[in-house]
PLY file of the C-alpha trace (Angstrom):
ply
format ascii 1.0
element vertex 88
property float x
property float y
property float z
element edge 87
property int vertex1
property int vertex2
end_header
-19.71 254.60 183.81
-23.38 253.97 183.22
-24.32 257.14 181.25
-21.79 259.16 179.31
-24.21 262.12 179.34
-23.77 262.61 183.12
-19.99 261.97 183.10
-17.53 264.82 183.33
-16.29 264.50 179.70
-14.58 267.12 177.67
-16.20 268.40 174.44
-14.35 266.02 172.19
-15.13 262.89 174.23
-18.76 263.92 174.60
-19.16 264.47 170.92
-17.51 261.13 170.12
-19.86 259.34 172.52
-22.88 261.00 170.95
-21.60 259.96 167.48
-20.86 256.40 168.72
-24.35 256.09 170.10
-25.99 257.30 166.96
-23.76 255.14 164.74
-24.63 252.13 166.90
-28.38 252.65 167.31
-29.32 254.57 164.15
-26.59 254.01 161.55
-28.90 254.98 158.61
-29.48 258.39 160.19
-25.82 259.50 160.14
-25.57 262.55 157.94
-23.04 265.11 156.83
-24.18 267.19 159.78
-22.75 264.57 162.20
-19.38 264.71 160.46
-19.39 268.52 160.46
-20.10 268.44 164.20
-17.01 266.31 164.75
-14.88 268.65 162.50
-16.21 271.64 164.45
-14.83 270.31 167.75
-11.41 269.83 166.14
-11.33 266.32 164.74
-9.79 265.97 161.26
-11.04 263.47 158.71
-8.38 260.88 159.72
-9.56 260.99 163.34
-13.19 260.78 162.30
-12.39 257.81 160.00
-10.44 256.11 162.83
-13.24 256.65 165.36
-15.84 255.29 162.88
-13.64 252.21 162.26
-13.31 251.45 165.98
-16.99 252.10 166.79
-18.05 249.90 163.84
-15.62 247.13 164.74
-16.94 246.93 168.29
-20.53 246.89 166.98
-19.55 244.11 164.56
-17.71 241.93 167.05
-20.43 242.24 169.67
-23.01 241.18 167.11
-20.85 238.17 166.22
-20.52 237.28 169.93
-24.29 237.74 170.55
-25.22 235.78 167.41
-23.02 232.82 168.41
-24.03 232.91 172.13
-20.47 233.61 173.24
-20.44 233.91 177.06
-18.53 236.85 178.62
-15.01 236.06 179.73
-14.76 235.32 183.44
-11.49 237.21 183.81
-12.96 240.57 182.87
-13.49 242.82 185.88
-16.92 244.22 186.62
-16.90 248.02 186.10
-19.50 249.15 188.49
-22.53 246.96 188.40
-24.20 244.17 186.58
-23.76 244.18 182.81
-26.84 245.44 180.93
-27.13 242.15 179.01
-27.18 240.14 182.16
-29.88 242.04 184.01
-32.74 240.03 182.60
0 1
1 2
2 3
3 4
4 5
5 6
6 7
7 8
8 9
9 10
10 11
11 12
12 13
13 14
14 15
15 16
16 17
17 18
18 19
19 20
20 21
21 22
22 23
23 24
24 25
25 26
26 27
27 28
28 29
29 30
30 31
31 32
32 33
33 34
34 35
35 36
36 37
37 38
38 39
39 40
40 41
41 42
42 43
43 44
44 45
45 46
46 47
47 48
48 49
49 50
50 51
51 52
52 53
53 54
54 55
55 56
56 57
57 58
58 59
59 60
60 61
61 62
62 63
63 64
64 65
65 66
66 67
67 68
68 69
69 70
70 71
71 72
72 73
73 74
74 75
75 76
76 77
77 78
78 79
79 80
80 81
81 82
82 83
83 84
84 85
85 86
86 87
């Protein structure tokens, strides 16, 4: 739950997490090679498009919440430890 690299993920989920991390932290560095990697593990262009939309939406909405100072909902269950944004 804390590090997808140490989780027991299948090849597709691992590749999607790698892509999501890069799209989130280094969006300008996404290249055709990243898309080819996703195709190689069996994702078609529709699946890649959908994954990109979901990843991008979560990045967008989190930035909106952070920018407006939205506090986390109190009804959301803790998934194994203190949230990264609340550790400081």
